[in-house]
VMD Tcl script that draws the C-alpha trace (Angstrom):
set ca {
  {-1.76 38.73 -0.92}
  {-2.07 35.37 0.91}
  {-3.47 33.78 -2.23}
  {-0.60 35.08 -4.37}
  {1.94 33.85 -1.84}
  {0.32 30.40 -1.80}
  {0.48 30.28 -5.61}
  {4.16 31.19 -5.64}
  {4.96 28.60 -2.97}
  {3.12 25.91 -4.90}
  {4.88 26.76 -8.16}
  {8.23 26.62 -6.37}
  {7.35 23.20 -4.98}
  {6.43 21.88 -8.43}
  {9.79 23.08 -9.75}
  {11.72 20.87 -7.31}
  {13.56 17.77 -8.51}
  {10.90 15.63 -6.84}
  {8.49 16.45 -9.65}
  {10.86 16.35 -12.62}
  {8.99 15.14 -15.68}
  {5.54 15.32 -14.06}
  {2.88 17.08 -16.12}
  {-0.02 18.94 -14.57}
  {-2.69 20.17 -17.01}
  {-3.81 22.78 -14.49}
  {-2.27 25.84 -12.87}
  {-1.18 26.59 -9.32}
  {-3.83 29.30 -9.28}
  {-6.54 26.70 -9.94}
  {-5.23 24.51 -7.12}
  {-5.16 27.37 -4.62}
  {-8.69 28.33 -5.61}
  {-9.86 24.81 -4.67}
  {-8.08 24.74 -1.29}
  {-10.32 27.07 0.64}
  {-9.12 29.74 3.03}
  {-8.34 27.39 5.93}
  {-5.36 25.11 5.19}
  {-5.24 21.74 6.96}
  {-1.86 20.09 7.44}
  {-1.71 16.36 6.73}
  {1.38 15.52 8.74}
  {1.44 11.73 8.41}
  {0.71 11.79 4.69}
  {3.29 14.50 3.94}
  {6.03 12.99 6.10}
  {5.36 9.49 4.78}
  {5.32 10.61 1.15}
  {8.66 12.38 1.54}
  {10.14 9.31 3.21}
  {8.72 6.95 0.58}
  {10.17 9.02 -2.25}
  {13.53 9.09 -0.48}
  {13.50 5.30 -0.21}
  {12.42 4.81 -3.81}
  {15.12 7.17 -5.05}
  {17.91 5.33 -3.22}
  {19.85 2.33 -4.49}
  {18.34 -1.11 -4.23}
  {14.66 -1.61 -3.61}
  {11.96 -1.25 -0.97}
  {10.31 -4.48 0.19}
  {6.78 -4.39 1.63}
  {4.18 -6.89 2.78}
  {0.44 -6.41 2.64}
  {-0.92 -5.74 6.16}
  {-4.45 -6.73 7.08}
  {-4.49 -5.24 10.60}
  {-2.71 -2.65 12.67}
  {-1.01 -5.37 14.71}
  {0.40 -6.98 11.57}
  {1.82 -3.62 10.52}
  {3.48 -3.19 13.93}
  {5.15 -6.58 13.62}
  {6.33 -5.76 10.09}
  {8.02 -2.57 11.25}
  {9.47 -4.23 14.34}
  {10.95 -6.94 12.09}
  {12.70 -4.33 9.94}
  {10.44 -3.54 6.97}
  {10.57 0.10 5.90}
  {7.17 0.38 4.23}
  {3.69 -1.12 4.48}
  {1.47 -2.13 1.57}
  {-2.31 -1.99 1.98}
  {-4.15 -4.20 -0.47}
  {-7.73 -3.60 -1.56}
  {-8.01 -7.37 -2.02}
  {-7.32 -7.90 1.68}
  {-9.71 -5.12 2.67}
  {-12.37 -6.76 0.50}
  {-11.62 -10.16 1.99}
  {-11.66 -9.32 5.70}
  {-11.28 -5.66 6.71}
  {-13.99 -3.60 5.02}
  {-16.68 -1.33 6.43}
  {-19.36 -3.51 4.85}
  {-18.45 -6.00 7.60}
  {-18.54 -8.97 5.27}
  {-16.32 -11.08 3.04}
  {-16.00 -10.01 -0.60}
  {-13.89 -10.98 -3.58}
  {-11.69 -8.28 -5.08}
  {-14.38 -6.66 -7.23}
  {-14.86 -3.21 -5.61}
  {-17.96 -4.43 -3.77}
  {-17.07 -2.89 -0.42}
  {-17.70 0.73 0.70}
  {-15.27 3.13 -0.95}
  {-14.03 4.57 2.35}
  {-12.91 1.16 3.62}
  {-9.25 1.41 2.57}
  {-8.82 4.91 4.07}
  {-10.32 3.48 7.27}
  {-7.69 0.71 7.38}
  {-4.93 3.23 6.58}
  {-6.05 5.19 9.63}
  {-6.24 2.02 11.71}
  {-2.69 1.03 10.78}
  {-1.35 4.52 11.45}
  {-3.05 4.53 14.84}
  {-1.41 1.20 15.70}
  {1.99 2.54 14.64}
  {1.41 5.72 16.65}
  {0.63 3.64 19.73}
  {3.84 1.64 19.27}
  {5.74 4.93 18.99}
  {4.09 6.28 22.14}
  {5.03 3.17 24.13}
  {8.62 3.32 22.90}
  {8.93 7.06 23.60}
  {7.35 6.83 27.06}
  {9.72 4.05 28.09}
  {12.75 5.40 26.23}
  {12.94 1.88 24.89}
  {14.43 2.09 21.41}
  {14.91 4.04 18.22}
  {12.51 2.41 15.75}
  {10.94 4.87 13.31}
  {7.43 3.48 13.59}
  {5.63 5.79 11.18}
  {6.77 4.10 7.99}
  {5.16 4.94 4.64}
  {1.90 3.21 3.73}
  {1.15 2.55 0.05}
  {-2.61 2.10 -0.35}
  {-4.84 0.61 -3.03}
  {-7.43 2.92 -4.60}
  {-8.48 0.20 -7.07}
  {-10.09 1.77 -10.15}
  {-11.23 4.83 -8.22}
  {-14.75 3.59 -7.40}
  {-16.28 5.72 -10.14}
  {-15.35 8.69 -12.33}
  {-12.77 11.41 -11.89}
  {-14.66 13.11 -9.06}
  {-14.75 9.83 -7.15}
  {-11.01 9.44 -7.69}
  {-10.44 13.01 -6.48}
  {-12.44 12.45 -3.29}
  {-10.93 9.00 -2.64}
  {-7.41 10.41 -2.94}
  {-8.28 13.15 -0.45}
  {-9.61 10.49 1.94}
  {-6.41 8.46 1.59}
  {-4.33 11.53 2.39}
  {-6.54 12.46 5.34}
  {-5.97 8.96 6.74}
  {-2.20 9.31 6.32}
  {-1.40 7.31 3.19}
  {2.04 8.04 1.70}
  {1.48 6.54 -1.74}
  {-1.69 5.56 -3.60}
  {-2.18 3.46 -6.71}
  {-4.99 3.50 -9.24}
  {-5.58 0.97 -12.03}
  {-6.97 1.40 -15.52}
  {-9.97 -0.90 -15.26}
  {-13.61 0.10 -15.48}
  {-14.65 0.72 -11.85}
  {-18.08 -0.85 -12.35}
  {-16.51 -4.12 -13.53}
  {-13.29 -4.01 -11.52}
  {-11.58 -7.37 -10.89}
  {-8.44 -8.55 -9.15}
  {-5.60 -8.44 -11.67}
  {-5.39 -12.22 -11.51}
  {-9.07 -12.81 -12.28}
  {-10.70 -12.96 -15.69}
  {-13.28 -10.60 -17.18}
  {-11.29 -7.38 -16.72}
  {-12.52 -4.35 -18.66}
  {-10.17 -1.45 -19.44}
  {-11.17 2.17 -19.83}
  {-9.70 4.20 -22.72}
  {-6.10 5.27 -22.10}
  {-6.90 8.97 -22.01}
  {-9.79 8.40 -19.63}
  {-7.40 6.82 -17.15}
  {-5.00 9.73 -17.61}
  {-7.82 11.93 -16.31}
  {-8.08 9.66 -13.25}
  {-4.38 10.21 -12.60}
  {-4.80 13.96 -13.07}
  {-7.70 13.91 -10.59}
  {-5.57 12.07 -8.02}
  {-2.63 14.46 -8.49}
  {-4.95 17.45 -8.20}
  {-6.31 16.07 -4.92}
  {-2.79 15.74 -3.52}
  {-1.93 19.28 -4.61}
  {-5.12 20.61 -3.05}
  {-4.20 18.81 0.19}
  {-0.63 20.12 -0.03}
  {1.11 16.73 0.08}
  {3.73 15.19 -2.25}
  {1.80 11.89 -2.29}
  {3.48 9.25 -4.44}
  {1.07 8.42 -7.27}
  {1.34 4.94 -8.80}
  {-0.30 4.08 -12.13}
  {-1.11 0.42 -12.67}
  {-2.17 -1.14 -15.95}
  {-3.94 -4.47 -16.29}
  {-3.53 -4.52 -20.07}
  {-1.28 -7.59 -19.96}
  {-4.30 -9.84 -19.39}
  {-7.38 -7.67 -19.92}
  {-9.06 -8.30 -23.27}
  {-12.07 -5.95 -23.02}
  {-12.35 -2.19 -23.52}
  {-15.28 0.14 -22.91}
  {-14.80 2.27 -26.04}
  {-12.59 2.44 -29.13}
  {-12.75 6.25 -29.22}
  {-9.12 6.76 -28.14}
  {-6.58 6.65 -31.01}
  {-4.00 5.31 -28.53}
  {-6.08 2.15 -28.09}
  {-7.00 1.48 -31.72}
  {-3.90 -0.59 -32.61}
  {-5.16 -3.19 -30.12}
  {-8.87 -3.21 -31.02}
  {-9.88 -6.39 -32.86}
  {-13.28 -5.24 -34.13}
  {-15.20 -7.83 -32.11}
  {-17.84 -6.87 -29.58}
  {-19.31 -8.67 -26.56}
  {-22.96 -8.99 -25.57}
  {-22.46 -6.13 -23.12}
  {-21.12 -3.91 -25.89}
  {-17.47 -4.04 -24.81}
  {-14.77 -4.04 -27.47}
  {-12.48 -7.05 -27.62}
  {-8.83 -5.96 -27.61}
  {-5.50 -7.69 -28.01}
  {-3.94 -7.97 -24.59}
  {-0.28 -8.60 -23.84}
  {2.98 -6.86 -23.03}
  {2.86 -4.50 -26.02}
  {-0.48 -3.13 -24.81}
  {0.81 -2.77 -21.25}
  {3.85 -0.85 -22.47}
  {1.80 1.46 -24.70}
  {-0.52 2.38 -21.86}
  {2.27 2.85 -19.32}
  {4.12 5.18 -21.67}
  {0.98 7.29 -21.84}
  {0.65 7.31 -18.04}
  {4.32 8.06 -17.30}
  {4.09 11.90 -17.46}
  {1.27 11.90 -14.90}
  {2.45 9.26 -12.40}
  {5.49 8.95 -10.14}
  {5.68 5.17 -10.39}
  {4.51 2.66 -13.02}
  {3.25 -0.86 -12.37}
  {2.10 -3.44 -14.86}
  {0.25 -6.36 -13.28}
  {1.77 -9.66 -14.37}
  {0.47 -13.21 -14.61}
  {3.68 -14.98 -13.55}
  {7.11 -14.10 -12.09}
  {8.88 -13.57 -15.41}
  {12.17 -11.64 -15.38}
  {12.48 -11.47 -19.17}
  {9.03 -9.91 -19.37}
  {9.87 -7.47 -16.58}
  {13.12 -6.45 -18.29}
  {11.38 -5.90 -21.63}
  {8.81 -3.65 -19.98}
  {11.47 -1.70 -18.09}
  {13.64 -1.19 -21.16}
  {10.69 0.13 -23.16}
  {9.71 2.58 -20.42}
  {13.25 3.77 -19.73}
  {13.96 4.33 -23.43}
  {11.39 7.15 -23.28}
  {11.52 8.01 -19.59}
  {15.02 7.30 -18.22}
  {15.06 6.43 -14.54}
  {11.28 6.13 -14.20}
  {10.57 4.25 -10.99}
  {8.75 0.95 -11.39}
  {6.77 -1.28 -9.00}
  {6.31 -5.05 -9.04}
  {3.74 -7.25 -7.35}
  {5.51 -10.40 -6.10}
  {2.10 -11.97 -5.92}
  {0.94 -14.96 -3.87}
  {-1.30 -15.72 -6.85}
  {1.85 -17.12 -8.49}
  {2.89 -20.67 -7.67}
  {6.50 -19.61 -7.14}
  {8.13 -23.03 -6.98}
  {6.24 -24.13 -10.06}
  {7.64 -21.16 -11.98}
  {11.17 -20.78 -10.54}
  {13.86 -22.85 -8.85}
  {15.22 -21.95 -5.41}
  {18.20 -20.02 -6.78}
  {16.02 -17.94 -9.09}
  {13.57 -17.20 -6.28}
  {16.41 -16.02 -4.03}
  {17.81 -13.62 -6.64}
  {14.49 -12.56 -8.18}
  {14.05 -9.27 -6.32}
  {17.63 -8.13 -6.78}
  {17.32 -8.80 -10.50}
  {14.11 -6.78 -10.61}
  {15.81 -3.93 -8.79}
  {18.54 -3.80 -11.44}
  {15.82 -3.03 -13.99}
  {14.39 -0.18 -11.90}
  {11.65 -1.96 -9.92}
  {12.21 -0.05 -6.70}
  {8.96 -0.92 -4.92}
  {8.40 -4.67 -4.56}
  {5.58 -6.01 -2.46}
  {3.55 -9.11 -1.63}
  {-0.06 -7.97 -1.75}
  {-1.78 -10.69 0.26}
  {0.93 -11.52 2.79}
  {-1.32 -10.66 5.73}
  {-4.18 -12.84 4.49}
  {-2.00 -15.88 3.92}
  {0.07 -15.50 7.09}
  {-3.05 -15.06 9.22}
  {-4.92 -18.00 7.71}
  {-2.03 -20.45 7.52}
  {-0.83 -19.78 11.08}
  {-4.33 -19.94 12.56}
  {-5.18 -23.13 10.70}
  {-1.95 -24.72 11.89}
  {-2.64 -23.73 15.50}
  {-6.30 -24.81 15.36}
  {-5.44 -28.15 13.80}
  {-2.88 -28.84 16.52}
  {-5.18 -27.65 19.29}
  {-8.03 -29.80 18.00}
  {-5.88 -32.93 18.05}
  {-3.39 -32.28 20.88}
  {-4.91 -29.67 23.16}
  {-2.61 -27.41 25.19}
  {0.73 -28.70 23.87}
  {-0.08 -27.14 20.49}
  {-0.59 -23.70 22.03}
  {2.48 -24.03 24.24}
  {4.52 -24.81 21.11}
  {3.33 -21.48 19.69}
  {4.24 -19.71 22.92}
  {7.69 -21.29 22.89}
  {8.25 -19.95 19.38}
  {7.26 -16.50 20.62}
  {9.76 -16.70 23.47}
  {12.47 -17.80 21.04}
  {11.74 -14.81 18.80}
  {12.41 -12.39 21.68}
  {16.12 -12.37 20.94}
  {15.28 -11.03 17.46}
  {13.16 -8.18 18.83}
  {9.74 -9.80 19.04}
  {7.74 -8.50 22.02}
  {4.12 -9.54 21.42}
  {4.37 -12.50 23.80}
  {3.80 -9.77 26.42}
  {0.45 -8.95 24.87}
  {-0.75 -6.52 27.56}
  {2.33 -4.37 27.14}
  {2.20 -4.70 23.36}
  {-1.13 -2.92 23.10}
  {-0.32 -0.14 25.55}
  {-1.21 -1.19 29.11}
  {2.06 0.35 30.38}
  {1.38 3.57 28.47}
  {-2.04 3.99 30.06}
  {-0.59 3.12 33.48}
  {1.68 6.11 32.91}
  {-1.35 8.22 31.98}
  {-3.11 7.15 35.19}
  {0.00 7.81 37.28}
  {0.35 11.29 35.81}
  {-3.30 12.13 36.48}
  {-3.18 10.86 40.07}
  {0.14 12.49 40.91}
  {1.82 9.12 41.30}
  {-0.69 7.72 43.83}
  {-2.87 5.44 41.68}
  {-3.77 2.07 43.22}
  {-5.41 0.72 40.08}
  {-2.48 0.36 37.72}
  {-3.09 -2.48 35.28}
  {0.34 -4.09 35.05}
  {1.21 -3.97 38.74}
  {0.39 -7.43 40.05}
  {-0.64 -8.70 36.63}
  {0.10 -12.23 35.48}
  {2.14 -10.75 32.64}
  {4.50 -8.86 34.94}
  {4.84 -11.93 37.20}
  {5.34 -14.58 34.50}
  {6.38 -13.10 31.18}
  {9.28 -10.85 32.14}
  {11.08 -13.85 33.56}
  {10.24 -15.88 30.48}
  {11.61 -13.14 28.25}
  {14.84 -13.00 30.24}
  {15.25 -16.79 29.95}
  {14.64 -16.58 26.20}
}
mol new
graphics top color blue
foreach p $ca { graphics top sphere $p radius 0.5 }
foreach p [lrange $ca 0 end-1] q [lrange $ca 1 end] { graphics top cylinder $p $q radius 0.2 }
display resetview
């Protein structure tokens, strides 16, 4: 009876407006059979997915920056962003479990992105605990995280398991791209190899099945790199044949005609299986974005789109100041509801540290004091990390110690600390 009830509940969930137009080539009975008898609730993933969908379905657009660390994510939320993007490029570059620096070519361990998702969620949970313990505000810290699953790190079973790992870590949305996992490249690198369209549809089905098995409405994003990928593993799929040139490479790959037409054709095929569509672009081109959106919406009205406002673009070389300022609003008018800067964390971290190090090398302490002065000035806008001990939870664990000792602890960390003596006054002056 429990199994039948679970099937009925699942079918009712699929019938909700949230999944209008989404095709599942499997039954609720098959999903329940794969769940096991002991259901595990994925609270962060389920709550975040519901919130992300709510944001994407509202007017306007959702802006997100790529976070490299938990602390960066905390600052993003404190500054007012309502979602976090987690880039595989950044994980490859400086946050992977291989503990080394990689280019964006799927060289790092496949569980690295779920690990960073968990790390970011833990940082946001700590910020929430500090705020709640001190009754110090009303920030909703647990914002949705959209995470990069790259090309799935293998076949459909790998995609299934990776999606489950993302959900277990608390990801709200996950994107997959239609490249060959074994040859995966950053969308702004050369040498990209596509898999057949229908093969990638199976990747999307695997990811959706994983979310259904986990019982979460995870937002599934399908990305195509067909705009600038000129290689294909096989010409077996009739959907790909209009773009096959007949040429072959030394590795046996088929040379295909890339471009916007190919990106549109593939995205139309992915639309019934994904919640959001993303075509990776080579430049910030509004005409191109509008053409793509019009083609998608002619077949799938209202389909939500995503756009990478990439740091790989030289923005001032491509657009004037006025166009840059209005760019995201113009995108939103065409249905691009999720707009993000993938490598914001990487560039912010490196530029700010280089600037500080250069000043410190030449000037000494005045360079660091200039940074501290900027921190104090930001206090009036809500910045609190100048009080670094408090920022990471020293006050929270003082409360833990006080509770354990019945209020008689003599080893509280912030009592008599330099931070409590010097930085509260500095904050009040600021």
